[in-house]
N, C-alpha and C positions, 0 to 999 in steps of 0.2 A: 587812226584815232590819236588824240593828244593825251598825254599824262596830265590829269587834272591838277596834280600837285605842282606842275610847272607852268600852268596857264596864268596869265596875269592880264589886268586891264581889259581893253575892248575885246581881245581875242577870247578871253575866258567867258565873257558874257555872251559873245556870239556863239561859241560852241555849246554853251549851256542851253540856249533857247533854240538853236537850229533854224530850220527853214519852215515856212508856212506850209509847203506842199507835203502831202503824205506819200508821194511817190518814192521818196528815199527810204521810207520805213520798210523793212523786209516783211513780206508776207510769210506766214507759217508755211513750212515746206509742203505739207499735204494740201494746202489751199492753192499754192502756186503750181502744184503738179510735179514739183521737183523731187518729192519724197518717193515717187514711184519709179521714175525713169532715170533719175540722176541729173536731169536737166528740165528746164521749164517746158511745158507742153504748149503747142500752138493749136488753137481751136480751128476747126473747120469753119467754113462760112456759115453753115446751118447751126452748128453748135454755138458759134459766137452770137448769132442772132437770138438764140434761145437763152443763152446766159445773160444777154442784155435785157431781155424781158424780165427775167427773175431779178436781176440786179436793180433795174429801175423800180420794180415793185417795192423792193426793200429800201431803196434810197428815198423814194418819195414818202413812204410811210414813216421812216426815221425822221425826216424833216418835219412832218406833221407832229410827231410825238414830242420833238424838241420844243415846240411852241408851248407845251404845258408846264415846262420848268418854271417855277415860281408862281404858277397859276392853278396848280392842281388843288383839289379840295382838302387834301391833307399833306403835311410835310413828307410823310412816308411815300405818298404817291408822286411827289416831285422826283424822288430818288428812283422809285420803281419804273415810272414811265421813261425817265432819262436812261436808265440801264437797259430797258427794252430797246429804246432808240439806238443805243450804242451797239447792242447785239446786231441790230438790223444794218447799221453802218458797216459792221464787220462782214456781214453776208454780202452787202452791196459791193464792198470793195473787192472781195474775193471774186465775185461773179463778173464785175466789170473789168477787173484785171484780166481775167481769162478771155472775156469778149474782145478786149483790146489787142490780144496777141494776134488776132487774125489780120489786123490792119496796122499794127505798130503804134497804136494809141495807148496811153496810160489810163488808169482809172480816173485820174484827175481830168484828163482830156474829155472823157466821156461824161463825167459828172458836171463839169463847169463850162464846157465849150460846145455843147449841143443845144440846138433850139428846141422849142416845144414840139414841133412835128417829128423830131428825131427820137423822142422818148417813146418807150414801148410799154409803159406800165398800164395795167388795167384801171378802169375808172374808179373802182372801189377805193384805191389807195390815195387818190387825189381829192376825195370828197372832204369838205371842211371838217374841222374838229367839232364844230357845234358846241353844245353843252357836254358835260362829262358823260352823260348817258350815250350820246351819239358817238363819242370816241370809243366807249366801251363796246357798243354794238359793232362798230367797224373792227375793233380789235378781236372780237369774238369770231366774226366771219373770217378775217385775215388769218388769225392764228390756227383756226381749225383747218382751213384750206392749206396753209403752208405746212402744217404738221403732216397731213396726208401726202402732200407733194414731196417733201424732203424724205419722208419715210420710203416712198416708192423709188426716189432717185438714188437712194443708197445702193441700189442694184444696177445703176447705170453702167453701160459698157464704156462710157467715157470716164476714165479714172479721175480726172479733175472734178467733174461734176459730182461723181460719187463721193469724193472726199469732202467737198464743200457741203453736200447734203448730210453726210454723216456727222459733221460738227454742228451744222445749223439745226438739225432736228432736235438735238438735246436742248438747245436754247429756246426753240419755238415751243417745246413742251412746257417750259415755264411760262411763256407768254400765254399759252392756251389756258393754263391753270389760273393765271392772274385774271384773265378776261372772264372766265366762268365764275370765279368767286365774286367778281363785281356785278355780274349780271344777276346772280342770286341775291346779292346784298341789296341792289337797287330795286329789283322786282319784289322783294320781300320786305322792303323798308316802309317808308311813309306812303300815303296815297299819292303825294306829289312825285316822289322818286319812282314809284311804279308807273305813273302816267308818263313820265319822261322816258322810261325804259321802253314802254310800248310804242311811243311815237318814234323813238330812235330805231327800233327794230323795223318798223314800217318804212322809215325813210332810207334805211340801209339796204333792205332786201332787193330792191330793183337792180343793184349792182352785183348780185351774186352770180347771175347766169353767165356773165362774160368770162368768169374764172374757169368755166368748164366747157368752153367752146373749142372743139377740135378744128384745126386748119391744116393746110398742106405742109407747113413746116413741122408741126408736131407729129403729123402722120408719118412723114419721112423719117424723123428722128426716132419715133417709137418703133418703126420697122427695123431700125438698126440697133435697138435697145438702148439708145442714148437718152431718150426722154420717155415720158409716159403720156398717153392720151389724156388730156384733162377730163374728158367725160367719164373716164374710168374711176376718177377720184370722187365723183359726186355721191355715190351711195354711202360711202363711209362718212363723208362730210355731213350728209343729211341725217344719218343715224346719230352722229355726235350732237348736231344741233337739236334734234328732237329730244334727246336725252336731257340736255340742258334746259330746254324750254319746258319739258314735262316737270322737272324739279322746280322750276321758277314759276310755273303757272302761266306761261306765255304760249302764244300760238304763232305759227308762220302766217304772214299776211295772206289774205284770200280776197277774192272778188276784185273790186275796184282799187284796193290798196296793194294789189300784188302785180302791178305792171312791171315790165322788164325794160330796163334802159337799153338803148340801142348798142352801146359800147363802141369800140373802135380803137381803143388805146393801143392794141397790138399792132395796128397799122399807122399809128401816129396821129389819130384823130382824138382830141381830148375835150374835156369840158372847160368851161371858163375859169375853173379853179386852178388849173395847173400853171398857167402863165405867171400869175403873181407869186406863187410858191417858188418857181424856178428863179424869178427875178431876185427874190430875197436870198435864195440859196447861192446864187452865182455872182452876186454883185461884187464881193471882195475880190474874187479871182479875176473878174473882168476889168475892174477899175484899177487893179494893181497887179498886172500879170507878172509872175516871177518874183513876187514880193517875198522878202525874208526878214527875219528879225534876229 
């Protein structure tokens, strides 16, 4: 590092602003895994795939929330949604960093240099923001799910995943409270806000089921205590949803409005919404690789 008091001219400006990449910024020790063993941990192939799933969920949702900045219905919400997005970027960076240790790739490599079929996020997270009620409905489902997930993963036998979960669950607890308060506010507000909230819940609900589907990867990792079977999280999730809906006077969709989307995000099959989102997120890195200022 340079002594700031002795830097002048171009060199001072260059050191002040640094590089575009986030790879040079040190992760917190507990998130990089170094706080436990004294050296960075390398993920197994299965743990890396699992971490990539969770990292992609967080990264895609963070990108969605960033689109609300300067567009939220209140100035305070610009700040709130931006801060939630920053929390999720932190989760994504930690998880993708760990995933990349298995193949020697950085979190930037995984965020900016994979194509759509290589992303492993669930469909819920790539659904469009829509109006504010749709964003809140998506946030409610996402935050309630992530809270139960990270709370369970605090007990993971993988020390890095456990450390990431322990930090993330505290932040997701705030995300959960934020979403719940807005659901109650919109459902209990004007006739129009209530109508929009009901429509948003109906439109969001088809993407819930994919979050709780077990597969061979999660079964293997759960057997080793690394991960948790998604299906085991559903009872607590549904109890939390039902409590919110009861207070808000809402109901889970039933009948023809309760269809289940086919899903496939964990295998790289996505809706038409992910491609444009990734194009916007990745354009700077791809047009100016290695750029610095």
